[in-house]
VOPAGU-2260 file (C-alpha; in pm, 1 decimal, decimal comma):
REM VOPAGU-2260
SITE   aa  ch    i         X         Y         Z
SITE  MET   A    0   -2065,3  -12528,4   -3117,2
SITE  THR   A    1   -1724,1  -12381,6   -3067,6
SITE  GLY   A    2   -1791,4  -12151,2   -3400,5
SITE  ASP   A    3   -2094,7  -12013,3   -3247,4
SITE  ARG   A    4   -1934,1  -11855,3   -2948,0
SITE  ASP   A    5   -1919,4  -11496,9   -3081,8
SITE  VAL   A    6   -2293,6  -11521,4   -3234,2
SITE  PRO   A    7   -2548,2  -11300,5   -3024,2
SITE  SER   A    8   -2864,7  -11483,3   -2897,8
SITE  GLY   A    9   -3223,2  -11449,9   -2985,7
SITE  GLY   A   10   -3330,0  -11214,9   -3234,4
SITE  GLY   A   11   -2952,8  -11160,6   -3371,3
SITE  THR   A   12   -2892,1  -11524,6   -3422,2
SITE  ARG   A   13   -3245,3  -11544,3   -3584,3
SITE  GLU   A   14   -3190,6  -11266,8   -3821,6
SITE  LYS   A   15   -2836,6  -11388,8   -3920,5
SITE  ILE   A   16   -2981,3  -11725,4   -4001,0
SITE  ALA   A   17   -3269,5  -11570,5   -4207,9
SITE  GLU   A   18   -3016,2  -11350,4   -4411,7
SITE  ALA   A   19   -2788,4  -11638,0   -4474,1
SITE  ALA   A   20   -3082,7  -11832,3   -4618,4
SITE  ILE   A   21   -3146,8  -11517,1   -4829,7
SITE  ARG   A   22   -2819,7  -11553,4   -4983,6
SITE  VAL   A   23   -2839,2  -11922,9   -5029,8
SITE  ILE   A   24   -3149,5  -11874,1   -5237,3
SITE  ALA   A   25   -3013,7  -11564,9   -5437,2
SITE  GLN   A   26   -2693,6  -11736,7   -5522,9
SITE  GLN   A   27   -2787,2  -12100,1   -5556,9
SITE  GLY   A   28   -3152,4  -12119,6   -5563,7
SITE  PHE   A   29   -3467,4  -12194,3   -5363,4
SITE  ASP   A   30   -3454,3  -12576,9   -5362,2
SITE  VAL   A   31   -3080,2  -12566,6   -5222,2
SITE  VAL   A   32   -3197,2  -12403,6   -4892,9
SITE  SER   A   33   -3167,2  -12704,5   -4604,2
SITE  VAL   A   34   -3023,8  -12683,5   -4249,9
SITE  ARG   A   35   -2693,5  -12759,6   -4363,7
SITE  SER   A   36   -2656,8  -12509,1   -4667,0
SITE  VAL   A   37   -2779,3  -12224,1   -4425,5
SITE  ALA   A   38   -2534,2  -12347,6   -4168,8
SITE  GLN   A   39   -2258,7  -12336,5   -4385,0
SITE  GLU   A   40   -2333,8  -12000,1   -4509,2
SITE  SER   A   41   -2410,9  -11857,3   -4203,0
SITE  GLY   A   42   -2093,3  -11985,3   -4037,3
SITE  LEU   A   43   -2313,9  -12140,8   -3739,0
SITE  SER   A   44   -2349,5  -12498,9   -3651,3
SITE  ALA   A   45   -2636,5  -12698,9   -3809,4
SITE  GLY   A   46   -2749,7  -12760,8   -3469,8
SITE  THR   A   47   -2792,6  -12407,1   -3399,0
SITE  VAL   A   48   -2993,4  -12324,6   -3725,0
SITE  GLN   A   49   -3221,5  -12611,6   -3614,8
SITE  TYR   A   50   -3284,7  -12485,0   -3292,9
SITE  HIS   A   51   -3402,5  -12158,2   -3387,8
SITE  PHE   A   52   -3591,1  -12304,3   -3707,6
SITE  ARG   A   53   -3695,9  -12653,8   -3676,7
SITE  THR   A   54   -3794,4  -12736,6   -4014,7
SITE  ARG   A   55   -3685,7  -12631,7   -4392,6
SITE  ARG   A   56   -4028,3  -12470,1   -4405,2
SITE  ASP   A   57   -3971,8  -12250,1   -4128,9
SITE  LEU   A   58   -3651,0  -12135,6   -4262,4
SITE  LEU   A   59   -3795,3  -12047,6   -4582,4
SITE  VAL   A   60   -4084,6  -11856,3   -4401,1
SITE  ALA   A   61   -3809,7  -11645,8   -4199,6
SITE  ALA   A   62   -3609,2  -11584,6   -4534,3
SITE  LEU   A   63   -3909,6  -11454,1   -4695,2
SITE  GLU   A   64   -4017,9  -11233,9   -4413,4
SITE  ARG   A   65   -3663,3  -11108,2   -4344,6
SITE  SER   A   66   -3640,6  -11030,1   -4710,5
SITE  VAL   A   67   -3978,1  -10833,6   -4705,1
SITE  GLU   A   68   -3872,2  -10644,8   -4394,0
SITE  ARG   A   69   -3536,1  -10545,9   -4563,6
SITE  GLN   A   70   -3727,7  -10403,6   -4879,7
SITE  THR   A   71   -3987,7  -10219,8   -4667,8
SITE  GLU   A   72   -3707,7  -10059,6   -4455,0
SITE  ARG   A   73   -3525,2   -9939,5   -4774,1
SITE  VAL   A   74   -3849,5   -9805,5   -4954,9
SITE  MET   A   75   -3944,4   -9632,7   -4642,1
SITE  ALA   A   76   -3605,8   -9465,8   -4597,8
SITE  ALA   A   77   -3592,3   -9358,9   -4957,2
SITE  ARG   A   78   -3906,6   -9176,6   -4976,8
SITE  GLY   A   79   -3934,5   -8795,9   -4939,4
SITE  LEU   A   80   -3803,3   -8632,2   -5284,9
SITE  PRO   A   81   -3988,5   -8363,6   -5390,1
SITE  GLY   A   82   -4261,0   -8464,2   -5636,9
SITE  TYR   A   83   -4473,2   -8748,7   -5632,0
SITE  ARG   A   84   -4323,5   -8933,3   -5932,4
SITE  ALA   A   85   -3966,0   -8841,3   -5803,3
SITE  SER   A   86   -4051,9   -8979,6   -5458,4
SITE  LEU   A   87   -4207,1   -9291,1   -5566,6
SITE  CYS   A   88   -3958,3   -9370,6   -5828,5
SITE  ARG   A   89   -3672,6   -9330,7   -5556,5
SITE  ALA   A   90   -3852,8   -9554,8   -5310,0
SITE  LEU   A   91   -3936,0   -9817,9   -5571,5
SITE  ARG   A   92   -3584,3   -9854,7   -5714,0
SITE  GLU   A   93   -3493,0  -10011,0   -5366,3
SITE  LEU   A   94   -3694,0  -10316,1   -5497,1
SITE  LEU   A   95   -3519,5  -10327,1   -5830,0
SITE  PRO   A   96   -3211,0  -10595,6   -5882,0
SITE  LEU   A   97   -2950,6  -10313,2   -5892,7
SITE  GLU   A   98   -2661,9  -10453,3   -5680,6
SITE  GLY   A   99   -2592,3  -10600,6   -5330,1
SITE  VAL   A  100   -2888,4  -10681,7   -5106,7
SITE  ARG   A  101   -3126,3  -10526,5   -5365,0
SITE  HIS   A  102   -3023,8  -10818,9   -5607,5
SITE  GLU   A  103   -3034,4  -11054,2   -5346,7
SITE  ASP   A  104   -3386,1  -10934,2   -5231,1
SITE  ALA   A  105   -3510,0  -10915,8   -5595,9
SITE  ALA   A  106   -3380,5  -11274,8   -5669,5
SITE  VAL   A  107   -3567,1  -11402,7   -5348,8
SITE  TRP   A  108   -3877,6  -11237,7   -5457,6
SITE  VAL   A  109   -3881,1  -11386,5   -5803,5
SITE  SER   A  110   -3789,6  -11745,0   -5660,3
SITE  TYR   A  111   -4071,7  -11743,9   -5411,0
SITE  GLY   A  112   -4296,8  -11626,7   -5656,8
SITE  ALA   A  113   -4214,5  -11922,0   -5896,1
SITE  ALA   A  114   -4217,1  -12168,5   -5586,2
SITE  ALA   A  115   -4559,9  -12031,0   -5465,8
SITE  SER   A  116   -4724,3  -12137,0   -5772,6
SITE  THR   A  117   -4701,9  -12512,6   -5663,9
SITE  ARG   A  118   -4702,5  -12474,4   -5285,0
SITE  ASP   A  119   -5020,7  -12348,3   -5122,8
SITE  TRP   A  120   -4855,4  -12265,9   -4784,2
SITE  LEU   A  121   -4624,8  -12030,7   -4951,4
SITE  ALA   A  122   -4864,2  -11872,0   -5194,5
SITE  GLU   A  123   -5037,6  -11751,5   -4905,5
SITE  LEU   A  124   -4728,0  -11582,4   -4743,2
SITE  TYR   A  125   -4636,7  -11457,8   -5084,9
SITE  TRP   A  126   -4994,8  -11317,7   -5123,0
SITE  GLN   A  127   -4955,8  -11135,7   -4802,5
SITE  ALA   A  128   -4639,4  -10963,1   -4887,1
SITE  MET   A  129   -4797,3  -10878,5   -5225,1
SITE  ARG   A  130   -5103,2  -10700,1   -5053,8
SITE  THR   A  131   -4858,2  -10501,7   -4822,1
SITE  PHE   A  132   -4666,1  -10384,0   -5129,7
SITE  HIS   A  133   -5012,8  -10281,3   -5328,1
SITE  ASP   A  134   -5131,5  -10136,5   -5006,6
SITE  LEU   A  135   -4813,5   -9920,6   -4956,3
SITE  VAL   A  136   -4845,0   -9814,2   -5321,5
SITE  ARG   A  137   -5206,5   -9712,6   -5298,9
SITE  ALA   A  138   -5164,3   -9487,8   -5004,6
SITE  ALA   A  139   -4885,3   -9298,8   -5195,5
SITE  LEU   A  140   -5097,0   -9268,2   -5503,4
SITE  GLU   A  141   -5412,6   -9163,5   -5282,2
SITE  ARG   A  142   -5176,1   -8865,3   -5168,4
SITE  ALA   A  143   -5094,7   -8783,9   -5522,5
SITE  GLN   A  144   -5455,9   -8810,8   -5625,9
SITE  GLN   A  145   -5535,8   -8535,6   -5340,7
SITE  ASP   A  146   -5305,7   -8310,1   -5526,4
SITE  GLY   A  147   -5420,6   -8372,9   -5874,8
SITE  LYS   A  148   -5118,6   -8560,6   -5989,2
SITE  LEU   A  149   -5259,8   -8891,1   -6069,4
SITE  ARG   A  150   -5356,7   -8912,0   -6453,2
SITE  ASP   A  151   -5691,5   -8903,6   -6573,4
SITE  GLY   A  152   -5931,0   -9231,0   -6571,9
SITE  LEU   A  153   -5699,0   -9365,6   -6298,5
SITE  THR   A  154   -5780,8   -9411,0   -5920,3
SITE  PRO   A  155   -5550,4   -9518,6   -5655,8
SITE  GLU   A  156   -5697,1   -9859,7   -5673,5
SITE  THR   A  157   -5681,4   -9922,3   -6031,9
SITE  ALA   A  158   -5338,0   -9771,0   -6043,6
SITE  ALA   A  159   -5168,4   -9953,5   -5774,8
SITE  PRO   A  160   -5172,5  -10310,4   -5956,2
SITE  LEU   A  161   -5039,3  -10129,4   -6255,2
SITE  VAL   A  162   -4743,8   -9985,8   -6040,0
SITE  THR   A  163   -4665,9  -10351,6   -5868,4
SITE  ALA   A  164   -4685,8  -10493,7   -6180,8
SITE  LEU   A  165   -4440,6  -10247,7   -6336,3
SITE  VAL   A  166   -4206,5  -10319,2   -6056,0
SITE  ASN   A  167   -4238,7  -10713,9   -6088,7
SITE  GLY   A  168   -4221,9  -10690,9   -6447,9
SITE  LEU   A  169   -3887,5  -10484,5   -6452,7
SITE  THR   A  170   -3770,7  -10713,0   -6167,7
SITE  ILE   A  171   -3806,1  -11038,7   -6376,1
SITE  ASP   A  172   -3675,1  -10898,3   -6691,5
SITE  HIS   A  173   -3380,4  -10724,6   -6539,5
SITE  LEU   A  174   -3264,2  -10975,6   -6271,4
SITE  ASN   A  175   -3029,1  -11180,8   -6503,1
SITE  ALA   A  176   -2967,0  -10916,0   -6783,6
SITE  PRO   A  177   -2611,0  -10822,5   -6873,0
SITE  GLU   A  178   -2496,1  -10520,5   -6649,3
SITE  GLU   A  179   -2555,1  -10251,2   -6937,7
SITE  VAL   A  180   -2911,1  -10366,4   -6958,6
SITE  ARG   A  181   -2943,0  -10369,1   -6586,7
SITE  ALA   A  182   -2832,9   -9998,6   -6565,2
SITE  ARG   A  183   -3147,9   -9890,4   -6746,6
SITE  VAL   A  184   -3384,0  -10025,0   -6518,2
SITE  GLU   A  185   -3432,4   -9708,2   -6342,8
SITE  THR   A  186   -3504,3   -9511,9   -6663,4
SITE  ALA   A  187   -3760,1   -9788,7   -6742,4
SITE  LEU   A  188   -3928,3   -9747,5   -6397,2
SITE  ASP   A  189   -3935,2   -9341,7   -6452,4
SITE  ARG   A  190   -4096,7   -9384,1   -6790,8
SITE  GLY   A  191   -4366,2   -9642,2   -6657,7
SITE  LEU   A  192   -4444,2   -9429,7   -6363,2
SITE  ARG   A  193   -4493,4   -9118,5   -6622,6
SITE  LEU   A  194   -4785,4   -9282,4   -6753,6
SITE  ILE   A  195   -4952,2   -9302,0   -6411,3
SITE  LEU   A  196   -4839,5   -8986,0   -6224,3
SITE  SER   A  197   -4817,0   -8620,5   -6387,7
SITE  ASP   A  198   -4566,3   -8512,2   -6133,7
């Protein structure tokens, strides 16, 4: 435990462990997550990791929750440009696999989506996160509709799944794409949003 001396207790340690699990998933894959792999990545002892997260499932839940929390924080901080489309585009770009933590979180999202197809307990968590994403997008589209900026024939309820599908599709398509292709993902997002929002 001598390597753990400088680690804050409580929430700080749990967050550090969850973020280490995110890095393991993003760099090595979902199935590599274990107490040992996360301990190595975090620089903590296996005992410390297991003290905070008794099982591998606990670790996986914490990693998804922390990743969604990081994404939500970035999206909320990025809002506020003039124009509904520009503001939504700027916020949603935080979910795309661009670089750094955005690439990590995108890799985690795709990994969990695939893993959830064969694990009922994970499917429910994934769907909860998806519903939250849908609700945030729908709320933004409701504001746009009030100002007449939603394209004809669309409602916030029918357009929100189009936006979430656009972001998820671009994430899957660009996650492992060459750098020059990934550089165009923001343009693709803006073009997709133009089909939904007039401004």
